[in-house]
C-alpha positions, 0 to 999 in steps of 0.5 A, a space after each residue: 198662931 199659939 192657942 196655949 202660950 204656957 202651962 203653969 205647973 199648978 194642979 197638974 198643969 194650968 194652960 194660959 190661953 193666948 186669947 184670954 191673956 190678950 183680952 186681959 192685957 187689952 183691958 188693963 191697957 184700956 183702963 190705964 189710958 182711960 184713967 189718965 184721960 179721966 183725970 184730965 176730964 175732971 173725973 175721979 179715978 174711982 169713977 173711971 174704974 167703976 165704969 171700966 169694970 161695969 163695961 167689962 162684965 157687961 161687954 163680955 156677957 153681950 159679946 158672948 150672947 151675940 156669938 151664941 145667938 148668931 154663930 154657935 153650933 149646938 154640936 160644939 159642946 154642952 152648956 159648959 162651953 157657953 162660958 169658955 170665952 178664953 177659947 174665942 167666940 165673942 162678937 164685939 158689937 154685941 158687947 159694945 151694945 150691952 156695955 153702953 146700956 149698962 154704963 148708961 144706967 150706972 152713970 144715970 144713977 150716979 148723975 155722972 155726965 154720960 157723953 163726957 165719960 164716953 169720950 174718955 173711954 173712946 180711944 181706950 176702947 179702940 186700944 183694948 180691942 186692938 189687943 183682942 185682935 192679937 188674941 184672935 190671931 193667936 187663937 186662930 179665929 176671925 180668919 181671912 178669906 183665901 188670898 191671891 198668890 204673892 199677896 203681901 198681907 196674907 199668912 199661913 196657919 198651921 194645917 190643923 187650925 180652923 182656917 185651914 180645916 175650913 179650906 179642906 172642908 170646902 175642897 171636899 164638899 164643893 170641888 166645883 166651887 174650889 176650882 172656881 176659887 183657884 181660877 178667880 184668884 190665879 192659882 193653878 187648877 191642881 192646887 189643894 189646901 193649904 193656901 194663904 189667907 188674908 191677915 185680917 187679925 193683924 190688919 184689924 189690930 193696926 187699924 184699931 191702933 190708928 183709930 186710937 191715935 187718930 181720936 186723940 189727935 182729933 181731940 187735940 185739934 178740935 178742942 171746942 166740940 160738944 161732949 160725946 163727939 169723940 165717941 161719935 168719931 169712934 163709932 164712925 171709924 170702927 163701923 167703917 173699918 169693920 164693914 170693910 174688913 169683913 169683905 176679906 174675912 171668911 169665918 162667918 157666912 153671908 146672911 139675909 141676902 135676896 135675889 142676886 144679893 148674897 147678903 153681908 156677914 153679921 159683922 157688916 150688918 152690925 157695923 151698919 147699925 153702928 154707923 146709923 146710930 152714930 149718924 142719929 146721935 150726931 144729927 140729934 139736938 145734942 147741941 143743948 149739951 155742954 161743950 167739953 170743959 176747958 176747951 179753946 176755939 179751934 183755928 179757922 178752917 178746922 
């Protein structure tokens, strides 16, 4: 974890936040990949750049709005803090929803094929989000739950970091719950914070890189496919991965439970909505759309 990577000697010191830097690096990497893919799909570079910039602005607004609506506490600061995205506080699915709406309106006005353009951006979206997860690691947000002793995919944060502060809070506010947590995970009963947590940011980043590579591989293996299929694959892959990784995260509370069911985390509910949208899109009469241009018939059995 390293929230501030460097302080520029400007105006008394201008901090470079790791989270904000990796958001910018992720956007640059995603846009470079999208421009290369766009040329192969027959789009001029300017059209791809326009979509990327619109998606960036709308995505940041949507991601921040979703965080403020569901997870922001008024005690965390005044109105000025609402815009402090360089410190964290972005909900990916909220950003994706608003970005898709803004891109749809733009492409409809410009009469540019929507599904084909979404296919161009699907692997780029996964790549850019992977950079964002590294930013989460540096920022100390999106942390995992306490991991069992000796877990190979766990890590420690500094004592002053929020994941560790969350452990101290739980230890002091709910001693019985802390004792039960130690017993369930196999720690000695006298253990106190700090305990290792699952490295969910790293796992998510690696998973997103695999999704980006997998989409490109599938695209080449299935050359004859309807336009929009690559984005559908992305929605399925990301939605499934996000739903599963949330079982190992501990940065947001469980919501909307009933009876003995404690509920899911917000990311899981939004992932389920994403999966439902992907299924609806897949089953809709989209076959009337044109297949991706210049495609060969795939080998039998694929």
